[in-house]
MDAnalysis code that builds the backbone (N, CA, C; Angstrom):
import MDAnalysis as mda
import numpy as np

u = mda.Universe.empty(171, n_residues=57, atom_resindex=np.repeat(np.arange(57), 3), trajectory=True)
u.add_TopologyAttr("name", ["N", "CA", "C"] * 57)
u.add_TopologyAttr("resid", np.arange(1, 58))
u.add_TopologyAttr("resname", ["UNK", "UNK", "UNK", "UNK", "UNK", "UNK", "UNK", "UNK", "UNK", "UNK", "UNK", "UNK", "UNK", "UNK", "UNK", "UNK", "UNK", "UNK", "UNK", "UNK", "UNK", "UNK", "UNK", "UNK", "UNK", "UNK", "UNK", "UNK", "UNK", "UNK", "UNK", "UNK", "UNK", "UNK", "UNK", "UNK", "UNK", "UNK", "UNK", "UNK", "UNK", "UNK", "UNK", "UNK", "UNK", "UNK", "UNK", "UNK", "UNK", "UNK", "UNK", "UNK", "UNK", "UNK", "UNK", "UNK", "UNK"])
u.atoms.positions = np.array([
    [0.775, -1.432, 0.153],
    [-0.012, -0.039, -0.001],
    [0.921, 1.149, -0.207],
    [2.286, 1.203, -0.370],
    [3.298, 2.171, -0.362],
    [2.607, 2.985, -1.545],
    [2.715, 4.520, -1.555],
    [2.596, 5.450, -2.513],
    [3.649, 5.317, -3.514],
    [3.389, 5.004, -4.896],
    [4.652, 5.001, -5.776],
    [4.617, 6.454, -6.770],
    [5.797, 6.758, -7.391],
    [5.540, 7.998, -8.066],
    [4.303, 7.899, -9.321],
    [4.006, 6.920, -10.019],
    [3.005, 6.686, -10.650],
    [1.474, 7.075, -9.962],
    [1.293, 6.892, -9.085],
    [0.025, 6.902, -8.128],
    [-0.587, 8.238, -8.535],
    [0.259, 9.471, -8.768],
    [-0.860, 10.395, -8.762],
    [-1.684, 10.592, -10.237],
    [-0.472, 10.182, -11.010],
    [-1.057, 10.237, -12.797],
    [-2.324, 8.811, -12.482],
    [-2.196, 7.862, -11.913],
    [-3.271, 6.657, -12.162],
    [-4.453, 7.322, -11.399],
    [-4.379, 8.273, -10.851],
    [-5.323, 9.015, -9.557],
    [-6.442, 10.098, -10.247],
    [-5.327, 10.772, -11.334],
    [-5.605, 11.473, -12.310],
    [-6.769, 10.853, -13.235],
    [-5.956, 9.518, -13.897],
    [-6.688, 8.743, -14.881],
    [-8.079, 8.491, -14.408],
    [-8.107, 7.997, -13.037],
    [-9.062, 7.615, -12.382],
    [-10.309, 8.612, -12.563],
    [-9.784, 9.746, -12.057],
    [-11.291, 10.713, -12.134],
    [-11.642, 11.078, -13.519],
    [-10.951, 10.970, -14.543],
    [-10.956, 11.369, -15.918],
    [-12.157, 10.195, -16.492],
    [-11.172, 9.205, -16.508],
    [-11.582, 7.754, -17.457],
    [-11.286, 6.695, -16.039],
    [-12.302, 6.467, -15.309],
    [-12.032, 5.388, -14.168],
    [-11.626, 4.209, -14.783],
    [-12.315, 3.465, -15.685],
    [-11.249, 2.354, -16.177],
    [-9.667, 2.132, -16.400],
    [-9.573, 3.125, -17.088],
    [-8.302, 3.565, -17.516],
    [-7.570, 3.519, -16.515],
    [-7.606, 4.147, -15.217],
    [-6.787, 3.910, -14.041],
    [-6.570, 2.786, -13.823],
    [-7.523, 1.930, -13.208],
    [-7.712, 0.551, -13.083],
    [-6.935, -0.098, -13.870],
    [-7.055, -0.401, -15.362],
    [-6.273, -0.695, -16.037],
    [-4.623, -0.736, -15.686],
    [-4.414, 0.534, -15.674],
    [-2.877, 1.149, -15.309],
    [-2.465, 0.419, -14.054],
    [-3.319, 0.185, -13.157],
    [-3.029, -0.522, -11.771],
    [-2.802, -2.014, -11.857],
    [-3.976, -2.976, -12.318],
    [-4.139, -3.969, -12.349],
    [-4.207, -4.996, -13.559],
    [-4.372, -4.189, -14.626],
    [-4.523, -4.726, -15.647],
    [-6.054, -5.360, -16.127],
    [-6.173, -6.277, -17.238],
    [-7.148, -7.044, -17.625],
    [-7.505, -7.904, -15.938],
    [-8.187, -7.288, -15.098],
    [-8.673, -8.033, -13.788],
    [-10.013, -8.307, -14.138],
    [-10.415, -8.447, -12.825],
    [-11.861, -8.704, -12.555],
    [-12.384, -7.132, -11.988],
    [-11.477, -6.483, -11.211],
    [-11.514, -5.029, -11.134],
    [-11.397, -4.194, -12.153],
    [-11.167, -4.599, -13.025],
    [-11.031, -3.813, -14.325],
    [-12.590, -3.830, -14.993],
    [-13.089, -5.120, -15.297],
    [-14.233, -5.430, -15.828],
    [-15.625, -4.702, -14.624],
    [-15.417, -4.884, -13.768],
    [-16.482, -4.473, -12.619],
    [-16.247, -2.907, -12.814],
    [-15.492, -2.363, -12.760],
    [-15.212, -0.733, -12.649],
    [-15.713, -0.400, -14.221],
    [-15.516, -1.088, -15.502],
    [-16.523, -0.763, -16.613],
    [-17.692, -0.695, -16.457],
    [-18.395, -1.460, -15.518],
    [-19.966, -1.721, -15.119],
    [-20.140, -0.819, -14.460],
    [-19.509, -0.410, -13.279],
    [-19.812, 0.640, -12.278],
    [-19.714, 2.082, -13.028],
    [-18.661, 2.207, -13.766],
    [-18.498, 3.468, -14.663],
    [-19.943, 3.465, -15.855],
    [-20.687, 2.576, -16.526],
    [-21.606, 2.487, -17.287],
    [-22.919, 2.875, -16.575],
    [-22.926, 2.188, -15.174],
    [-24.394, 2.473, -14.375],
    [-24.285, 4.023, -13.609],
    [-22.842, 4.307, -13.531],
    [-22.964, 5.806, -12.801],
    [-21.304, 6.213, -12.582],
    [-20.967, 7.195, -13.066],
    [-19.771, 7.771, -13.262],
    [-19.025, 7.740, -11.801],
    [-19.841, 8.502, -11.231],
    [-19.418, 8.186, -9.531],
    [-18.814, 7.052, -8.873],
    [-19.774, 5.932, -9.517],
    [-19.309, 4.721, -8.953],
    [-17.982, 4.437, -9.000],
    [-18.063, 4.676, -10.352],
    [-16.465, 4.065, -11.124],
    [-15.574, 4.931, -10.789],
    [-15.757, 6.230, -10.341],
    [-14.529, 6.836, -9.967],
    [-14.102, 6.288, -8.522],
    [-15.164, 6.388, -7.526],
    [-14.842, 5.765, -6.209],
    [-14.145, 4.125, -6.357],
    [-14.737, 3.575, -6.888],
    [-13.938, 1.744, -6.967],
    [-12.566, 1.945, -7.506],
    [-12.629, 2.962, -8.991],
    [-11.088, 3.106, -9.258],
    [-10.020, 3.614, -8.187],
    [-10.518, 5.182, -7.384],
    [-9.677, 5.039, -6.309],
    [-9.093, 4.297, -5.430],
    [-10.381, 3.194, -4.954],
    [-10.012, 2.464, -3.942],
    [-9.062, 1.634, -4.555],
    [-9.098, 0.804, -5.788],
    [-8.438, 0.149, -6.234],
    [-6.896, 0.537, -6.225],
    [-6.626, 1.720, -6.873],
    [-5.408, 2.436, -6.842],
    [-4.572, 2.529, -5.434],
    [-5.448, 3.127, -4.664],
    [-5.102, 3.361, -3.087],
    [-4.986, 1.777, -2.389],
    [-5.766, 0.808, -2.752],
    [-5.669, -0.198, -2.297],
    [-3.857, -1.218, -2.482],
    [-3.956, -1.319, -3.590],
    [-2.946, -1.910, -4.392],
    [-1.630, -1.383, -4.514],
])
């Protein structure tokens, strides 16, 4: 859970395009596909999930 040098960029990506931020962190995993669904159902849930994934991993 240590903050790396690329985390600020991933956080900006998570705010602008949540699935891209998640992909940058974990690749094509279940989190990525879940984030796509959350973003399609609502932009804010996608952002929250993306930030959770980025800050958790």
